[in-house]
N, C-alpha and C positions, 0 to 999 in steps of 0.2 A: 458552412457550418463555422460560428465564431467560437473565439477563445475565451473560456469562461473563466479559467483560472490560469495563472502564469506566474511561475516562481523563477526569481531571478538573483541569480549568485547569492543564495541562501546560506548562511553561516551559523551553525550552533555549535557551542562550546560548553563543556563541564568542568568546572575546576574540582579537582581531586588532590590527595594526599601524594598522589603519585604524579600528578602532573595535570597540564590542561589537555581534554580528551576532545580532539575536531571531530564532533560525532556528525555533522554534517558540514562539508568542507568546500564551499563555492559551487553548490547547486543548482542548476538551471533546469527547468521542464514545464510542459504546459498540459493543459486538459481541456478537449473542446466542449462545445454544447453537446450532450446527450451521447457523449463518447466514454467508453471504458477503457482504461490504463492502467498497466500493471506497473508496479514498483518491485524488481525482484533482486535477491541476493540473501548470502548466508547470514546468519545470526551474528548483530554487532556491527552491520554495516553502515546503518543510521536510516533504514527504511523507517520503523516506528517513530524514532525522533522527527523526521521530516515532516510527517502526519501531524505529530504533536505540534511542531514549530507553526505549521499552517493555522491551528487551533488556538495557539499561543497558550498551551497547557503546558509548558516548559517551565519545570520548577525552580524558582528563585530560592537563596543566591547562587547556588551551585551552577544551574544550568543558566545559560542567556543567549537569547538571538543577536549575535554582534555584528550582521552584517545581511545586505540583500533587501529584495523585496517580494512581497506577496501581493500580487494585485488579482483581485476578485471583483469582475464585473467592474472593472477600471479603478477601483479602490485598492488602497495598499493598506491590507489588514494589520501591518506592523505598527503603522500611523494611527491607528484609531484608538479611542480611550477604552478603559476596561468596559464601561458600561455599552458604548457603541459595542464593541467585541462581544458582550453578552448576547445582546440582540442578533448576532450574526450567528451564534453558535447554536445549532438547533432548528433554527427558522430558516437560514439559507444555506449552511453547510452542516451536514450532521455526520456523525463517526458511530463507527461499528465498533468498540474497543475489542483488543484482544482477550480472550480468554472469558468467555460469557458466565463462568462459574463464579468470577468474582466480579463481575463489573457492575451488577444489579445490587441496589441497596437489600441487605436480607431481612430489614426491619420494616420495611414498607411493602403492603401489597403490589401486585401486579399491575392494578387498576390505578393505584396513586402514582406510579413510577410512571404511566402511560399518560393519566389526564394533566399532571403538572405542567408539561411543556406546553400542552395545548392550551391551558388556561394563560400562562405567562405570555405567549408568543402570539397567541389569535385572540386572546382576549375574549375568549367563549365561555357560558356558563359553564356549572359543573353538570347541569344534564345535558348539555351539548357535548361536551369533553367525555362525557361515559358514553355516549353514543357512538361517539367516533371513536374511542377507543376498542369497543366492541366492534366496529367494522374493520379497524386495522388487524385485531387479532384474527379475526375470519378471513381477510385478506392474506395473511402470511401461513395460513393452512393449520391453525390450532382449533381443533373442535369444541363446539360448546362455548365460545367465548365469553357470554354473559356470566357464566357460571364459574368461570376462571379467573374474572376480575379481583373477587376478595380474597385470592388464594396468595400465596409468597414465594418467593424463586425456589426455596428447597422443595416445593411441590412440583416442580417441572424438570422434566428430564433434561439432559445436556443440550439435545436437537432443539427443545420447545424453548429452552431459554435464548439460544442463538435466534429462533425466530423472533422470539419478543424485542430482542435488540434489533433485528430489522424492522420490525413495527414501530418500536421507539425512533430510529433512526428516519424514517418515512412518515412520522406523524404528522408534520409541520409543512409538508410539500418542498421539500428542500431543490435546490439545484444541483447538488453535488453532495456524492456522500463518500467519505473517507472508509473504507473497509480494510482492517488490521487485523490481518491472518482469521479471515472470517469462520474458517472451519478449524480453528486449533480443537484438538483435543475429542474431536467427533470421529465415530466411526466412519468408515469409507461409504456406506451407503447413505447414511446423513449427510455427509459432505458432499454428495451430488445432487441430494435434494435441495440443501440450502443453495449451492451456488446454482443452480438451475432457479430456484424462487428469486434469487438477487436478478439475475439477467431477466428473466420473465418482467419483473416490475421495473426494472432499468427502462426496457423496451417501452413496456406500455405507459408509463407516468414520464418517461422523458427525462429521467435522472440521470445526469453523469456520475460517473464512479471511478474511484481509484481503488484499485485492488493491490495491499501489501501484502507478497507472499514468498515464499519459497520453494512452492511446490510449481514446477515448470507445466505440469498436466493442467492445473488450472490456467495458466498462462494462454495456453496453445488453444484450448476451448472458448476462453470468455473475454480475452483483451485484444482490442484493436489496434493498440501501440504497446510497447515494452521499454520499461527505463531499466538497465541491468546497473545494481550500484557494487561498488566493492570499496572498503576503507574510506566511507564517507563521500564518496565522489560516483558521478555518473560515469560509467565506463563503455557504454553501448545504448544507443538508441535506434528503435527501428519499428516498421511495423512487425506484426507477430509473425506473418507469413514469411516475410524477409530474413528476420531473427533467425528462425527455425531453419531456414532454407539455406541461410548464406551467413551463419556466425562470422563476425570481424575481429574479436577480442577473444585471446587465448582463457579467460575466465570463464565467458559465456560458452565457449567451444568445451570446457572442462564440465560446466553446469550438465550440458547434452549429453555429454559421455558418460556421466555418472547415473543417467536413468536406464533403467531397461528399456528394450527395444523387442517389440513384438515381429521385427523380421531380422532378428539375430538369432542364432541356434540358443536352445535354451540353457546351455551350459558354457554359452561365452562370459566372461569376466567382465565385470564393470571395469572401468577406469576410472577411479579415484583422483582428488585434485590433490597432490602431495604438498606436506607443510601446513603450516598454521598460519590464518589470518595474522595480520600485523597488529603490533601494540599503537593506538591511536594516539597515545603520548608522546612517541618516539618515532614519527613518520620522518625520515630523512629526504634526500635529493630521489629524483627519479621517479618511475613507477613503481606504485604500493605493491602490484602481483608481482613484479620482476623475480622475487626470491624463489619463488613458486611456479614459475614460466618455463615451458620446454623452448619455447621460441626467443627466449630473451637474447639481446646482444649487448655489447659494452654501453651503447647509448641509453639503454634501459636504465641503468643505475645511475646516470649522471642528469637526465632531462626528463621532466614530466610531461608525457604527451599530450596534446590538448585534445578536446573532443571534437574531430573535426569530420567535414562527409567522406564517405568512402564511396558513395554510388550516387547518381544523379537524383534517386527519389527520396532523400533525406536521410537515408541511413548513417549513422554518424559511430565511430569508434575513437577510442582514446588508445591507441595502440601504435608505436613505430612499425611493428611489422603484419600489420593488418592484410596488405596483400599476399603474404606467404600462407595466411589461414586458408584462402579460396579453395586450393588444393588438397588441403588436408582433412577435409571434412566431406562426409558422405550422408547428406539427408536421407531420412527415412523414406521409403517407398510407399 
């Protein structure tokens, strides 16, 4: 399996009245062909900004990509002209934006929002685009798709809008789909349907996928590999099986302990992560997670730990005390 997308030392910043926010701070990760990779972390850690940086949708002048490379099929997307990047968006890399309720244009019909990209990127006729739109809506499980094309987003339920977003993302047969919190604001049963649909389409069409989420249940079921983010940095990386069975960073351990487990007594208390996320305009020396960490030692406040290998199979952790965590976690049976 070849590497489809490789992000190298990506840095994205926002200038605010309170200072410079280092939203994505020297981040590196990759996605292989046909692979599903997860980007996990709490709100404000830089997950969505990472995806928007790949698509070059960071709004200037406040936001800027100040360093790094985004190599897609060997080309650095950050070096492309605006016109060249427009040809990549939707055609080669598609994005399912967070919050389907507000991501669709309320004054354009469902049919027009589907056919516009097809006509622009594939150069097909209006009739061909309409036929493809009907096919796409049927593929994502929307009943009577031909009758739905003249309707508007407000006539769709939340789950149907999310299916519509997936149809738009897959319309031009992209190689990679970036799914930013694809089940936000949907009820649990609809979430499961949407995720199963995405996984099935990914396997059937051979599309690689980056799932951005804070839901560890989603990660366990659908991701091949996982990148855990905290304060704009990747702090742990590994396969989903290895990360759940053998977490090597206190933050990952805290995330896993804060999720209810079926093998624990019903009245067992969850263990929340104490404290608050750091202010990204005032990051000092050392590990950003140190003030909230039960494993911290003096070195944690003085030196930033590098992301380095902790097992021979490519499991990486940015923690000086990674070895101490081995005996402190009991995986679910």
